[in-house]
C-alpha positions as CSV (number, residue, x, y, z in Angstrom):
1,M,12.6,13.2,27.8
2,D,13.6,10.1,26.1
3,L,16.5,10.1,23.7
4,T,17.0,7.9,21.1
5,P,20.6,7.1,18.9
6,R,21.1,9.1,16.0
7,H,22.0,5.3,14.2
8,A,21.1,2.0,15.7
9,E,24.2,-0.5,15.5
10,S,22.0,-3.4,14.2
11,P,18.9,-2.1,12.0
12,A,16.1,-4.6,11.7
13,V,14.9,-4.0,8.3
14,A,12.3,-5.9,7.3
15,S,12.2,-5.0,3.2
16,A,14.6,-3.8,0.4
17,A,12.3,-0.4,0.4
18,Q,12.7,0.1,4.1
19,A,16.6,-0.9,3.8
20,N,16.7,1.8,0.9
21,E,15.3,4.6,2.8
22,A,17.6,3.7,6.2
23,I,20.5,3.8,3.5
24,R,19.8,7.0,1.7
25,A,18.8,8.7,5.3
26,L,22.1,7.2,7.3
27,V,24.3,8.5,3.7
28,D,22.0,11.9,3.6
29,S,22.8,12.8,7.0
30,R,27.0,12.4,6.7
31,A,27.0,13.9,3.3
32,G,30.8,15.3,3.1
33,Q,31.8,14.2,6.5
34,D,33.7,11.3,7.6
35,W,32.1,8.4,8.9
36,S,32.8,6.8,12.7
37,A,33.6,2.9,12.7
38,G,30.2,2.9,14.2
39,E,28.3,4.1,11.5
40,A,30.3,2.2,8.8
41,A,29.6,-0.9,10.3
42,T,25.9,0.0,10.4
43,Y,25.8,0.8,6.5
44,E,27.2,-2.0,6.0
45,V,24.9,-4.0,7.7
46,L,21.7,-2.2,5.9
47,L,23.4,-3.3,2.3
48,I,23.8,-6.8,3.8
49,E,20.1,-6.6,4.8
50,W,19.3,-4.8,1.6
51,A,20.8,-7.0,-0.6
52,A,19.7,-10.0,1.1
53,A,15.9,-8.8,1.2
54,T,16.2,-8.3,-3.1
55,R,17.1,-11.7,-3.7
56,S,15.0,-13.7,-5.7
57,G,16.3,-17.3,-4.3
58,G,15.7,-19.0,-1.1
59,P,17.4,-17.4,2.4
60,D,20.7,-17.9,2.3
61,I,23.4,-17.3,5.1
62,I,25.3,-13.8,4.4
63,E,28.3,-13.0,6.9
64,A,29.9,-9.6,7.3
65,A,33.6,-9.6,7.2
């Protein structure tokens, strides 16, 4: 049996739709519960990826604090 982590630390999301689905799944899985630091970091990365995928301009460098 292969075990996979519940939440990847650095998810590879290719499009805004995929990022949106990943964000929704993460939020739904933790509804009403406190988030761990890793889950909060995953959420932040997904938001950055979603924002980058929805930008109409050329590629920019986006850094999280």
